[in-house]
C-alpha positions as CSV (number, residue, x, y, z in Angstrom):
1,X,135.2,-96.0,-105.9
2,X,137.9,-97.4,-103.7
3,X,137.1,-99.3,-100.5
4,X,137.6,-97.3,-97.4
5,X,137.1,-97.9,-93.7
6,X,134.3,-95.9,-92.1
7,X,134.0,-95.6,-88.3
8,X,130.3,-95.6,-87.2
9,X,128.5,-95.8,-83.9
10,X,125.2,-97.6,-83.4
11,X,123.5,-98.2,-80.1
12,X,126.6,-96.8,-78.3
13,X,128.8,-99.5,-80.0
14,X,131.6,-98.5,-82.3
15,X,132.2,-100.3,-85.6
16,X,134.6,-100.1,-88.4
17,X,133.0,-100.7,-91.8
18,X,134.9,-101.4,-95.0
19,X,132.8,-100.2,-98.0
20,X,133.0,-98.8,-101.5
21,X,130.2,-96.4,-100.6
22,X,130.8,-92.8,-99.6
23,X,131.3,-91.8,-96.0
24,X,128.0,-89.8,-96.2
25,X,126.1,-92.8,-97.3
26,X,127.5,-95.1,-94.7
27,X,126.9,-92.5,-92.0
28,X,123.3,-92.0,-93.1
29,X,122.7,-95.8,-92.9
30,X,124.2,-95.9,-89.5
31,X,122.1,-92.9,-88.3
32,X,118.9,-94.6,-89.6
33,X,119.7,-97.9,-87.9
34,X,120.7,-96.1,-84.7
35,X,117.4,-94.1,-84.6
36,X,115.3,-97.2,-85.1
37,X,117.1,-99.1,-82.4
38,X,117.0,-96.1,-80.1
39,X,113.2,-95.8,-80.6
40,X,112.7,-99.4,-79.8
41,X,114.8,-99.1,-76.6
42,X,112.9,-96.0,-75.4
43,X,109.4,-97.4,-76.1
44,X,109.9,-101.0,-75.0
45,X,111.5,-103.0,-72.2
46,X,114.0,-104.9,-74.3
47,X,117.8,-105.4,-74.6
48,X,119.9,-103.8,-77.3
49,X,120.3,-107.2,-78.9
50,X,116.6,-107.7,-79.1
51,X,116.1,-104.2,-80.5
52,X,118.8,-104.9,-83.1
53,X,117.1,-108.1,-84.1
54,X,113.7,-106.5,-84.5
55,X,115.4,-103.7,-86.6
56,X,117.1,-106.3,-88.8
57,X,113.8,-108.2,-89.3
58,X,112.1,-105.0,-90.2
59,X,114.7,-104.2,-92.9
60,X,114.7,-107.8,-94.1
61,X,110.9,-107.7,-94.5
62,X,111.1,-104.4,-96.4
63,X,113.8,-105.8,-98.7
64,X,111.9,-109.0,-99.4
65,X,108.6,-107.1,-100.1
66,X,110.4,-104.6,-102.4
67,X,112.1,-107.5,-104.3
68,X,108.8,-109.2,-104.7
69,X,107.2,-105.9,-106.0
70,X,110.1,-105.4,-108.4
71,X,109.8,-109.0,-109.8
72,X,106.0,-108.4,-110.2
73,X,106.7,-105.4,-112.3
74,X,109.1,-107.3,-114.6
C-alpha cells in the first residue's frame, strides 16, 4: 500500500500522519487514543500532556507485556 497522509484529531489537536495503513485503521487508532485521553481528563485533575503521557505508558506497558508473552510462546 502507498504512503498517504491522514488527518486526525486527538485531544482537540489536529495532526497529519503519513502512513502505509488504511485511513480506517489510522482513524480507529486515533479514536482509541482520543477516548483514553478523554477518559483520563474527565476523571482526573491533570493536563492534556499528563493524560497523553499516561496513555503512552499504558500502551508501552501493553506492548512490552505482549512481546514478552510472544517470546515465551516461541
